[in-house]
N, C-alpha and C positions, 0 to 999 in steps of 0.2 A: 350408059343408062342403067346397066346392071348394078354397077357400084352404088349409084345413087339410091336405087331401090333397096339394096342391101342395107344401106345406112338408114333410109327412111322407115322401113318396116319396124325395126326395134323402137325407133323414136316414137312412131305413131302408137305402137303397142303400149309403151310406157305412158304416153299422153292419155290414151283411153283408160288405162288402169287408174291413173291419177284423177281423171274426170269422174270415173265411176265411184272412186273412193270419196271424193269431195261430195258427190251427190248423195252417197250413202250417209256420210256424216251429217249433211244438211237435213236429210230426211229424218235421221235419228234425233237431231236436236228439235225439229218441228214436232215429232211424235212425243218427245219428252215434255214439251210445253203443253201440248194438248192433253196429255195424261194428267199433268199437274192441275190444269184448269178444270178438267172433269172431276178430279178428286176433290178440289175445292168446292165445286158446285154440289157434289154428292154430300160432302160434310155439312154444307150450309143447309141443305134440305133435311138431312138427318137432325141437325140442331133444331131447325124450325119445328119439325114434327115432335121431337122429344120435349121441347120446352112448351109447346102448345098442349100436349097431352098432360104434362106435369101441371101446367097452369089450370087446366080444366079440373083436374083432381083436387088441386089446392082450393079452388073456388067452391067445389063441392064440400070440402071440409069446413070452409068458412060459414056456409049457410046452415050446417048441421050443429055448429058450436053454440054452447050456452054460456061459456065462460068468456068474459070480456078480457081477462088476462091472457088467454090463449089466442083470442081473435087478432090482437095487435101483431104478434109474430107471424100469424098465418097470412094476414094482408100484406105484411112486409115481403113475404115470399112471393105473393102474387105480383107485387111491384117489381121485384127482382126478375121473375120469370118473364114478365111481359117485355121488359127491355132486352132480355136474352133472346126472346123470340124475334124481336125487331132486328137484332144483330144477325140472326139466321137469315132473315129476309134480305138483308144487305149483302149477303154473300152470293145471292142467286142472280142469274142473268135476266133480271126483270126490269131493267132501266127503260126499255123501249115498250113496255107493256103496262097498262094501268094497274097498279096494285096499291095506290096511295090510300084508298079507303080502309084497307086492312091495316096498313101501317098506322094510320090515324086512329083506328079502333084500338090497336095495341097500346098506342101512346096514351089515349084517354083512360083506358083501363089501368095502366100503370100510374097515371096521375091521380086518379080517383082513389086507388088503394093506398098510395103513398100519403095523400092528405088525410085519409081516414086513419091509417096505422100510426101516424106520428102525433095524433092528438090524444089527450087523456080520455080513454074510453070509459073509465070508471065515472068521471065527472060529466062526460059528454058522450053518452052511448049512441049507437046508430039509430037514426030515425027510421020510421016505417018506410019512407021513400028510399033511403039508403039500403035497407034490407031488400026491397024490391029490385033495386039496381043490381045487387049481388046475385039475386036469383036469375035475373035476366042475363047477366054476364056468364053465369054457369051454363045456362041453356044455349046461348049463342056461341060460346067457345066450343061447346060440344059439337055444334053443326060444322064448325071449321075443322075440328079434329077428324070428324067422319069423312069430310071431303079430302083432307090430306091423306087419309088412309087409303082412299080410293086411288088417288094419284100414285101413292107409294106402291100399291098392288099392281097398277098398270105399268109402272116402270119395271117392276120385277117380271111380270108376265110377258111383256113385249120387248124386254131388254132395251129399253129406251136410254138414250144418252143425253145429258144436259147440254153438251156441245151442239147437238142437233137442234135443241130448243133455241139456243142462242142464234144459230144460223137461220132458223125458220123465222124468228122475230126480225132479224136484221134484213133478210132478203124477201120476206113476205111470201115464201115458197109454200104454195097451197098443196103440193104433192106430199110434203113431209108430214109425219105424224104429229098432230096438234093436241094429243091427249093431255099433256102436261099444261100447255098454254090454256086450253079450254077449262081445265080444272081450276087454275088460278084465277081466270076471268070470272068463273062462276062464284068463287069465294068472294072476290072483290064486289061483284054485283049484289051478292047476298048480304054482305056486310053493309053496303049502302042502304039496305032496307032496315037496318037495326035502329030505327028512329025513335022507338019507344023507350030507349034506355036513357035515363036521366043521370048524367054524370055530375050534376051540381054546377055551381057557378064558377066562372073564371077558368074554364078548361079549354084553352085555345092552343092547338098544336102549332109547332113551328111551320108545318105544311100549310095550315090555314093562314097564318100570318104572312107567309111568302106569297100565297095565292092572292091575298088581298092587296099586297103591295105591287105585285106584278100586274094585277088588273088595273091599278091606278097609275101606271107609268105615263109619263108625259110624252108628247111627240105625236106626229101625224101617223095614221094607220097606213102601212105599206101594202102594196099589191103582191100577188104571188110571183110575178116576174121580178119585182124589186127584191123580194126575199131570195129568189134564185141567184140574182146578181150579187147580193151581199154575201151569200154562202160561198160562191165561186171566188169572190175577191178575198174573203177571209182565208179560205183554204189555199189560195194561189193556184187552183186547178184551172188551166187554160183550155184544155181540149177534152172535156168529159165525154164519155160514150153515151151517157144518158143521165138526165136529171128529172127527178120526180118531186113535185111540191104538193104537200098535203096540208090543208088548213084544219086546225084543231080548235074548235070553239064551241064548247058545250058547258053546261052547268057544272060548277065546281072545279073547272079547269081553266086556267088563264089562257087567253087567246094567243096561239102561236102558229108558226109554219114549221112543219117537219120536212126537211129537204134531204133526199137520198140521192147521192151522186155515185154513179157507176164509173170507176176509174179505168184507164187504159189497160191496167194489169189485172182486170176483173175483180179487184178488191172494191169495197164500198167506203164512202165517207158520208157519215150521217151528221147533220147539222140541225139545230133548233134555234129559231130566232123569234122574238116577240113580234106580234102584229103591230102593236103600237110602238113606234120608234125604231123598230128593226134591231133590237139589242140581241147580241148573241148570248144564248144560255149555255149551250154545250156543243161539243164537236167530238166525233170519234172516227178514226180511220181504222178499218178492219184488216189492213194488209198484214201478211205474215211477217214476223220480225225475226231476223236471223241472229246469229251469235253476236254478243256485244263487242264493239271495238272501241267505244268511248268510255271514259271514266265517269263517275258520278259528278265530279267537278265540271268536266266538259259539258255534260248534260245540263247542269244548272246554268251555265253561261248561255246555252242555246235557249233554255226556257225563259231566262230573264230578257234576252234580246227579243224574243217573240212577243213577250208582254209589252215591251217598249214600242215595238213596231206597230202594235195595235192599240196604242193610246193608253195602256195601263201602266202609268208611271208611279213612282213613289211606293212601290211594293217591296216588302221584305220577306225573304225566305224564312218560314217559321217551322217547317217540317220537311224532311226528305226521306223517302222510302224507296227501297229497291224491290222490283217485282219482275222476276225472271230477267229478260233482256231489256227491260224498260226501267226508268226511274220516274217517280211521282213527286213533284215539288208543290208544296202548299205555300201560297204567298198571302200576306195581309198588309193593308195600307197602314201607315202611321200618321196620326194627326195630333198636333200639339204634344208630341212626345208619348202618345198613347197608341198602342197597337190595337187595331179594330178587328178582333177575331170573327165577329159575325159577317164580315165583308170579304171572306177569303176567296181566292181563285186557285184552282188546282190545275197543274200543267203536267201532262204525261209525255215524256220524251223517249223515243226509241233509241237505244244505245248502239244500234248497228249503223245507222246513217246520221243520227242526231236531229231528225225531224220531229216536230210535235205531232203526236198521234192522238192526243186527247186533251180537251179543255172542259172544265166544269166551272162556269162563271155565274151560275144561278144565284148563289148566296150574295155575290157582289152586286148583281143587277137588282136583286130584291131589297137588299139592306143598305147599300151605300148611299148616304144622304148627308145633308148638313145637320149636324147634331149640336145641341148645347151640352157639351161634355162636362160631367161633374168634376169637382175638385176632391181630392182625397181628404178624409177627416183624420185618419191615422197617419203617422209618419212611417216611412219605410222601415225605420229601426223598430218601431212598435209592432209592425206587422211581422217582421222577421222573428220576433220573440215568440210568435204563435207557432212557429215551425217545430217539427220534431227535433230535439236536441242533437240527434245523430245526423241530421241533414246538413251537408256542407254546401253552402250557397256559392255558385260560380257566376250567375248572372241575375240581375234584378231589372224589372221594367214595369211601368204602368200599362195596363191593358183593359180592354172592354171585352167581356164575355157574356154569353147567355147562360143563366142558371137553369135548374131543372124545371122551372116554371116559365121558361122562355122569356124571362125579363133580362134586360141588359143591365149589368152591374159593373162598376169600376173595381178593379182588383190590382193587387201587386202580384206580378208573375215572378216566381223564383225558380230558377233552373239550377240543379245541383245533383249531388250524389248521396246515397246512403250505402256505405261500403263501396262496391264497385258498380252499382246500378244507378242509372240516370233517371231523374224524375223531374216533372214540371208541376209546381204547386201554385194554385191561385188562392190568394188570401183577400177577402173582401176589404177594400180600402176605407170602408165606412165603419164596420162593426168588428172586423178582425176574424170573422168566421171563415173556415176553410171551405171554399166554394167547389173546388175541383182538384183532383190530382191525377196526373197521367204518367205512365211509364214510357220512357223515351228509348227507342231503338235506333241509335245512330248507325248510319251506313257509310261505307267508304268505297 
């Protein structure tokens, strides 16, 4: 017995050291991910406040100007800054909290300034109504800036973390500090009251278009219990610890059920389905994700199989991104040889286990429908001549995209390089105009 003890003690000691080291490494990796996420959220908030402040000042300059020649560039800056502010919003953990009115306000501001800046202001100067709109935008953007500064000061004074905001939203924890959440809710409610602003005709945001289409979905209205079962079937969770179903049906928001599932490991899975037809809009699993064991290619196989198993067939991978220990794959359907970019589905795969931890299908549900797809007027060769002469084309395809006015247009999609950098260029298949250009970051 003494000999066995002599052997076992060192073995157990080594085992304990190994276990402690493994736990230490795992904790370090988790902390590293949390720090990266916190830094991203802080940067997003910094960008939002900076661009909103710059936007407010630029609007102030525009209403003080007397020169039509100077007004055009000034309004172009307003357009640019409004979209930069929207990007800042997109980096914040606000997906589970209403902030769509503020995003819509920023979109309409950008659309108004773009339409105004791109016309000949010498021949067609601003009307009295448009001057009034500019003054209103200056005043209202100032209100948003003031509230953002209050939130910024509260973050500094109370040493608040954005990761806590994300947790408070996801878990509905009433004990946590809600200063940031309350500030953003106040902004969104205040913006909803900016009804006196006349943005002119034909200013419909992509959000408004989606809401209208989601409100008009076909199918029978499902009950909360049916929504719960659909969520559990979709996620494959057989023994949840708790399931909460919340009906969301108010003015300006399409009717949905938000389902929160508490898993056995204390993580949560959040699902949103439409009341009419029970269509899944998005899903997110909040479990901690460990070090990656699978490759990007392995993850793509998992994502594609997941889509097939849930009835989303005929989808093509159009974009792949790496995000810490996860990979995000964007898929679009192809119809009649045309890629339908408005109908994309995004799939997030955890590279530690290979399970799908996120789905964003709202674009697909809202936009996918039977279309009378147009025919190209220009040949692909004629469209290619419109490209930068230094652009080396590697792939060509017909595609449908949404332009800056949220109109669907047929384009030729060209993927290629300028020097060693990859780009994606969309040329209008009717008039040869360059509709859009994206920088591609391929991952491996």
